N, C-alpha and C positions, 0 to 999 in steps of 0.2 A: 147130519146137521141137527142143531138143537133149537128148540123154541124156548126163549127166555121171557118170563113175565116179570115186570117190575110193578109191585103193588105200592102205589103212592108216588106223587110227583111234587114233593116238596124239595127242599135243598138236597137231601140225600138221594131220593128216588130220581129226581130230574138229572142230577149229576151222574148217577150210575147209568141211566139210560143213554146219555150223550157219550159217555166213555165207551159203553158197550157198542154203540153204533159206529164208533171210530175204530175199535180194536178187533171186533169179530169179523171174520171173512164173510164174503157174500154167501148166501144160502141159509145162514142163521136168521131167525126172526126175533125181533124184540117188540114186545107189547107192553105199553104203559097203561095201567088202570088207575084212574083218579076221579073222584067225584066232582072235582072242580075243573072248569074249563080254562081258568086263568092261573098263572103262576105268580106268586107274591114273594118279592124279596123282603122277607120279614124284618131283618135288621134295620131297614130304612123306614119302618113304620113309626119309629120314634120321631122322625122328621115330619111325617104326615100328621102326627098327633099334636104338633105345635104350629101347623100351617105352613111349614117351609117347603113341603112337597105335596103334590096332589096324588090321589090314588092311582091315576094313570101313569105316574112316574115310577111306581113300584110294582106294577102288574103288567103282564102281557099274555096273549092267548097262546095256549100250548099247542093246539092242533097244527098251525102253520109251521112251527119249529120242527115238530115230529115228522110232518109230511116231507119237509126238506131233507131230513136225515134218514128217511126210509123206515121210521119207527111207526108201528101201528098204535093208535091211540083209542082207548075205550074210556069214554066219560061215564064212569060207573063207580059204585061202592063195592068193595070186596066184602062178602058176607060169610064165606066158609072156604076153608082149605081142605082138600082131600089128598094128603101126601101119598097114600097108598092106592089111589084110584078109586074106582067104583065098580058096580056090577057090569058096566059096559066095557070098561077098559082098565088095565092095571096102570096106565099112565096117570101121573098126578094131575089133579084138576083144581081149578079155582072157580067158585061160584060168585058171580057179580050181578048187581042190579043196576040198570041204567039210571042215570040222573040227567040225561039229555031231555030237553023240553018235549021233543017229538016222540020219545020212547020211554018216558019216565016210568020207572017201576018194572020194566020188562026184565026178566031174569035171563041169564046166559051162563053156560058152563064152558070154560076154556081150558085146554090141556097145556101142560108145560113140561119141560125137562128140568129147567132151573127156575126157581122163584126167588126174587129179591124182595124181601118183606121190609119196606121202608115207609110204613104207614104214619110214622111220626107221633108226636104227642097229641093227646086229646085234651082240649081245654075244658076243665071240669069246674066251671063257675058254680055249679049246683052244690059243691062240697061246702060252700059257705053261704048261709042264708042271706039273701039281699045283695050278693056280689054279682057284678056284671052289667053290661049295657042293655040287655034285653029285658029281663025280669027284675033287675036289681037297681041299685042306686049309685053305681060307680061306672066310670068310663074305662075303655080298654084300648091298647095299641097293639094287640096280638094279631089282628088282621086289618086290612087296609080300610074298609068302610067304617068299622067302629073307630079307627084312628081319626077319621074325618070328624066324627061326632065328638071325639075327645078334643080336637082342635077348636071346634065350635064352643064347647063348654069352657075351654080355657079363655077364649075371647070374651065370653060373657063375664067370667071372673075378673078379667082385666078391665072391662068396661065398668064394672061395679067398683073396682079399686080407683079408677079415674074419677068416679062420682063421689069418692070419699068413704066408701063402705069398706071396712076391714074384711079381709078374706083369709081363710085358712085353707091351704092347698096341701093335700096329702098324696104322696106317691110311694108305692112300695108293693108289698106282698099281701095278698088277700087270704092267705091260709098258711098254717105252720109248715106244710110240706112243699111249698113252692120251691122250685129249683132254677129259676131264671132270673136271679137277682141282678145280673148284669144289665138287663133291659131297663129295669126300674132305676138303677143307678144312672144310666145314661139319660133316661127321660127326665129325672128330677133336675138335672143340670141344664137340660134343654129348657125346661119350664123356668128355672132361675134366670136363664139368659133372656127369655122373652119378657119376663117381668122387669128386668133391668132395662131392656130396650124400650119398653113402654113407659119407663120412668115411674113405676109404681112399686118397686121392690121393697121400699121402706114401709109400705102399708100392708105387706103380705107376710103371713106366717107360713113358711114352707117346711114341711115335715117329711122325712124319709122313714117309713114304717116297715121294718124288715124282720124276718125270722132269723137272720144271722145273729150269732152270739157276739160277734164283733164286726166293726166296719172292715171292709176289705176281704171278708171271708169268701164272698161270691159263691158259696156252696161247694168250694173245693179246698177249704182249709187255709185260704190265703195264698199269697204269692210273694216272691222276693224279686225285686228289680235290681239289676247290676248295671252301673254306668260309671265309667272312668275309675274303676277300682273301688267304688263305694256301693254298698248294698242297702236297699231300703225295702222294708216290708210294705205290703199293700195296706195293712192296718195303719201304719204311720202315714203313708201317702194319702189315703182316703180321709183319715181324720183331719189332716191338715187342710185338705180341700173343703171339707164340710165347714170347718171353722172360718176359712177365708171367705166362703160364699154365704155364710150365715144360715146354713141349712141344718135344722134340728134333726137328730137321729133318735129313733126309738128302736132298741135292739131286742132280740129274743122274743118277738111278738107273734102270737097266733091269733088271727082274726076269726072270731067265732060267729059274728053276725054284723050285718050292715043295715042300719035303718036310715030313713031319710035324714041326712045331715048328721048322722051319728055312727061311729065305728065302735064296736065292742071287741075287746081283745084281752088275751091273757098273756102274761110274761113268764119267763122261765122260773121266776121265783114263786110262781103260784098265785100271783096277785091278779085281780081282774080290774080292768080299766075301761074308760070310755073316752072317746076323742071326737069332739064336734068338728065338722068340716063343711066347707062350701064347694070344694072341688076335690074329687078323689079318683086317682087312677091306680087301681090295685090289681096285680096280676093273679090269675087263677093257678091252682096246681095243675100240672100236666105230667102225670107219672109215667107215661110210656116213652121210652127212648126212641129218638128218630134215627138212630144208627142203623144202616141197612144190614139185614141178615139174609143169607143165601141158604135156600133149602133145595134139596134134590127132589 
């Protein structure tokens, strides 16, 4: 019988663990290691970020789910992998450090026969000076609680628009290497909808700031949609949507710095620009793939 360890409990790791619990015969063990006690359905954070959903709508505790499925749960960070074992045993091992409040910082080494490495992306706000909700000047919808802060900041912008103050709202990528353009694309139109619902869209300048070389690229070179024998490119479709909704697009942009109320960026033609803003939700680069990888 085998001991399987799943490192990470995001979309990939959590899905892998649940499938393994269903497919593996009794006698095998499945252990999930994650520093977070809560699971977040990240795609719905764009709704939390405009106030349509609460954080409790998009998160749930992991431990009860795993207990029901017979999966062992370790709330901990993985810090080192020993695929060839150590002096004590030739069996592979994983070093973890507890993040539980009652045992925070305590180290442990666990053995495995198979390791599913699904640690996912690391949100690297620090790659752009001034980016992010903690030490920076922008909001985020990457995780649930910051998305609540984004919703509050959007409400403030809407209140100022109602009071007659023009507002510039910027949504997009906060670095030239960002790879999750789809989230910003969805969020900018959520913001557009909220502005229209509040009756203040005509007073707001809404800008989509992206590292894409063309609209509809989404980091995959674009797409083609086929319907009733007709083919439409994602560039044509998204361009039409942007014109219809009055959303400005700045393409091929690498944000180099964010200051209070000011974004500095460079475009693909080598020109440097500044953009004043009142509200900005800019995504950070997250260079590590979240696809699960299995190691013996």
